[in-house]
C-alpha positions as CSV (number, residue, x, y, z in Angstrom):
1,M,113.9,103.9,153.2
2,L,115.9,100.8,152.4
3,F,118.9,102.3,154.3
4,N,116.8,103.4,157.3
5,P,117.9,101.4,160.4
6,G,114.4,101.4,161.7
7,F,113.1,100.0,158.5
8,W,115.3,96.9,158.9
9,R,115.2,96.6,162.7
10,G,111.7,95.4,162.8
11,R,112.0,93.0,159.9
12,L,115.2,91.5,161.2
13,K,113.7,91.0,164.7
14,A,110.5,89.3,163.1
15,A,112.7,87.1,160.8
16,G,115.0,86.2,163.7
17,M,112.0,85.1,165.9
18,H,110.6,83.2,162.9
19,L,114.0,81.5,162.5
20,V,114.1,80.5,166.2
21,I,110.6,79.0,166.1
22,S,111.5,77.2,162.8
23,L,114.6,75.7,164.4
24,L,112.6,74.5,167.4
25,I,110.0,72.8,165.1
26,A,112.9,71.3,163.1
27,A,114.5,69.9,166.3
28,V,111.2,68.2,167.2
29,A,111.0,66.8,163.6
30,A,114.6,65.6,163.9
31,L,113.7,63.6,167.1
32,L,110.9,61.8,165.2
33,V,113.1,61.1,162.1
34,F,116.3,60.1,163.8
35,F,115.1,58.3,166.9
36,V,111.8,56.7,165.6
37,W,111.9,56.3,161.8
38,Y,115.6,56.1,161.2
39,P,117.3,54.9,164.3
40,Y,121.1,54.2,164.1
41,P,122.5,52.8,161.8
42,Y,119.6,53.3,159.4
43,R,120.0,57.1,159.3
44,E,123.3,56.4,157.5
45,I,122.4,53.2,155.7
46,S,119.1,54.5,154.3
47,G,120.1,58.1,153.7
48,G,117.6,59.4,156.2
49,R,120.1,62.1,157.5
50,E,120.7,63.6,154.1
51,L,117.0,63.6,153.1
52,F,115.9,65.1,156.3
53,F,118.5,68.0,156.3
54,L,117.7,68.8,152.6
55,V,113.9,69.0,153.3
56,V,114.3,70.9,156.6
57,A,117.1,73.2,155.6
58,V,114.9,74.6,152.7
59,D,111.9,75.0,155.0
60,V,113.8,76.6,157.8
61,I,115.6,79.1,155.5
62,L,112.6,80.1,153.2
63,G,110.1,80.8,156.1
64,P,112.3,83.5,157.8
65,L,113.3,84.9,154.4
66,M,109.6,85.4,153.5
67,T,109.0,87.1,156.8
68,L,111.9,89.3,156.2
69,A,110.5,90.3,152.8
70,V,106.8,91.0,153.9
71,F,107.1,92.1,157.5
72,N,106.4,95.9,157.8
73,L,105.0,97.5,160.9
74,G,103.5,100.3,158.7
75,K,101.0,97.8,157.4
76,P,97.5,97.5,159.0
77,R,97.6,95.0,161.7
78,T,95.0,92.7,160.1
79,E,97.0,92.7,156.8
80,L,100.3,92.0,158.7
81,R,98.7,89.1,160.6
82,R,97.3,87.7,157.3
83,D,100.7,87.8,155.6
84,I,102.4,86.1,158.6
85,A,99.6,83.4,158.9
86,I,100.0,82.7,155.1
87,I,103.8,82.3,155.5
88,A,103.3,80.0,158.5
89,L,100.7,77.9,156.7
90,L,103.0,77.5,153.6
91,Q,105.9,76.6,155.7
92,L,104.0,74.0,157.8
93,A,102.6,72.5,154.5
94,A,106.1,72.3,153.1
95,L,107.3,70.7,156.3
96,A,104.4,68.2,156.3
97,Y,105.1,67.2,152.7
98,G,108.8,66.9,153.5
99,L,108.2,64.6,156.5
100,W,105.7,62.6,154.5
101,T,108.5,62.1,151.9
102,V,110.9,61.0,154.6
103,S,108.4,58.7,156.1
104,V,107.6,56.8,152.8
105,A,111.3,56.3,152.3
106,R,111.8,55.0,155.8
107,P,113.2,51.5,156.6
108,V,110.6,49.2,157.8
109,H,112.3,45.8,158.0
110,L,115.6,44.2,158.2
111,A,115.1,41.0,156.3
112,F,117.3,37.9,156.3
113,E,117.4,37.0,152.6
114,I,118.9,33.6,151.8
115,D,122.5,34.6,152.5
116,R,122.4,38.2,153.4
117,F,120.4,40.8,155.3
118,R,118.5,43.5,153.4
119,V,117.2,46.8,154.6
120,V,113.5,47.0,153.3
121,H,112.1,50.5,152.9
122,A,108.3,51.3,152.9
123,I,108.4,52.7,149.3
124,E,109.8,49.4,148.0
125,V,107.0,47.2,149.4
126,P,104.2,46.5,146.9
127,E,101.0,47.4,148.7
128,E,98.9,44.8,146.9
129,L,101.1,42.1,148.4
130,L,100.7,43.2,152.0
131,P,97.5,41.2,152.6
132,K,99.5,38.1,151.7
133,A,102.0,38.6,154.5
134,P,101.4,36.9,157.9
135,P,98.8,38.8,159.9
136,E,101.3,40.3,162.3
137,L,103.4,41.6,159.4
138,Q,100.6,43.2,157.3
139,Q,101.2,46.7,158.9
140,L,104.4,48.5,158.1
141,P,106.0,49.6,161.4
142,L,106.3,53.3,162.2
143,T,108.7,52.9,165.0
144,G,111.8,51.7,163.3
145,P,112.6,48.5,161.4
146,S,111.6,45.1,162.6
147,L,113.5,41.9,162.1
148,L,112.0,39.2,159.8
149,S,113.2,36.7,157.2
150,V,112.3,35.4,153.7
151,R,110.9,31.9,153.6
152,E,111.9,29.3,151.1
153,F,110.0,29.0,147.8
154,K,107.2,26.6,147.8
155,N,107.8,25.5,144.2
156,S,109.7,26.3,141.0
157,N,106.8,28.5,139.7
158,E,107.0,30.7,142.8
159,S,110.8,30.9,142.4
160,F,110.5,31.9,138.8
161,E,107.9,34.6,139.5
162,A,110.0,36.2,142.2
163,T,113.0,36.1,140.0
164,M,111.2,37.8,137.2
165,A,109.8,40.4,139.5
166,A,113.3,41.2,140.8
167,L,114.7,41.5,137.2
168,Q,111.8,43.4,135.6
169,G,110.4,45.4,138.5
170,G,113.4,45.7,140.8
171,I,111.4,44.1,143.7
172,S,113.9,42.3,145.9
173,L,112.8,39.1,147.8
174,G,113.0,40.9,151.1
175,A,110.5,43.5,149.9
176,R,107.9,40.8,149.0
177,P,105.3,40.5,151.8
178,D,104.1,37.2,150.4
179,L,107.5,35.7,151.3
180,W,107.8,37.2,154.8
181,Q,108.1,35.1,157.9
182,S,109.3,35.6,161.4
183,Y,113.0,35.8,162.0
184,A,112.9,33.0,164.5
185,L,111.9,30.5,161.7
186,A,115.1,31.3,159.8
187,K,117.6,31.1,162.6
188,P,119.0,27.7,161.5
189,Q,119.7,29.2,158.0
190,V,121.2,32.3,159.6
191,L,123.6,30.2,161.8
192,A,124.5,28.1,158.7
193,R,125.3,31.2,156.6
194,M,127.2,33.1,159.4
195,K,131.0,33.4,159.1
196,P,133.3,33.8,162.1
197,L,134.2,37.3,163.1
198,S,137.9,36.4,163.0
199,E,137.5,36.0,159.3
200,L,136.1,39.4,158.9
201,K,138.9,41.0,160.9
202,N,141.5,39.1,158.8
203,R,139.9,40.3,155.6
204,F,139.7,43.9,156.8
205,P,142.5,44.5,159.4
206,A,142.2,48.2,159.1
207,Q,138.6,48.0,160.3
208,A,139.3,45.8,163.3
209,A,139.1,48.7,165.6
210,A,135.7,49.7,164.3
211,V,134.4,46.1,164.8
212,D,135.7,46.1,168.4
213,A,134.1,49.5,169.0
214,A,130.8,48.3,167.6
215,L,130.9,45.3,169.9
216,A,131.8,47.4,172.9
217,S,128.9,49.8,172.2
218,A,126.7,46.7,172.2
219,R,128.1,45.7,175.6
220,K,129.8,42.6,174.1
221,P,133.4,41.8,175.3
222,Q,135.9,42.5,172.5
223,D,137.7,39.3,173.3
224,A,134.5,37.1,172.8
225,T,135.1,36.9,169.0
226,S,134.6,33.2,169.0
227,A,130.9,33.8,170.0
228,V,130.3,36.3,167.2
229,G,129.7,35.8,163.6
230,Y,128.9,38.1,160.6
231,I,126.7,38.3,157.6
232,P,126.7,41.0,154.8
233,M,123.9,43.5,154.6
234,V,122.4,45.4,151.7
235,G,121.2,49.0,152.2
236,R,119.6,51.4,149.9
237,S,122.9,52.4,148.2
238,T,125.6,51.0,150.4
239,F,126.7,47.7,152.0
240,W,127.3,47.1,155.6
241,T,127.9,44.0,157.8
242,V,125.7,42.6,160.6
243,L,127.4,41.2,163.7
244,L,125.4,38.3,165.3
245,D,125.5,36.1,168.3
246,A,127.0,32.8,166.9
247,N,124.8,30.7,169.2
248,T,121.4,32.4,169.0
249,A,121.5,34.4,165.7
250,E,120.7,37.5,167.7
251,V,121.6,40.8,165.9
252,I,124.3,42.4,168.0
253,A,125.7,45.4,166.0
254,F,126.4,46.9,162.6
255,V,129.6,48.0,161.0
256,P,130.2,50.0,157.8
257,I,132.1,47.3,156.0
258,D,131.2,45.8,152.6
259,S,131.9,42.1,153.4
260,F,130.5,40.6,150.2
């Protein structure tokens, strides 16, 4: 029976249909992940692309394989429907869990932190501190990272507490809701910390074309380097650079350069 073409024809057809449906569902999930939770450049900075493909690849492959294993037109129709329904439920449950894992690791804020920008992820934010954030920042965004800043310490005790939390618990300043404030309040500090773009190009001449391309994609003239500055950025496991308007501190673009 295993070498009977008819035996495999129905299984392969069913598994193929299951694969097509799985790929369509994965494409919809990809739109959510890459255009809502992890918009560029965070899909690269925060590892969203690798995490999503790991989760979805396993789900897309296992579902059709299980259908290939159990599908048999010789079974009673009710039994066959039950088997397919169980596989679909298992696959959807696995996909839901995978998307939940991707969502809790999503970037929620780009925080200006003293002399750098830091990408803050949902899983890094202590939930017990969220009520201490300004009211407009107490809900973690679901539509991509928002821009904010870390305020100055009120006193030495607060500075000591934050330093110890960073050393012992790995909680960065940017991930502490009790230190969050609007980005607009930190613009003078951003402008003071900003370095001229010409310096970045002199330090990394091989990356000058990438810098110009980033500015061009942001619809900024490549020759307007005198009006653009940069500040280093810390990601989950990599370092990038933020390009900013030197007059307004507006974030213009990102380049994959470790400028620390």
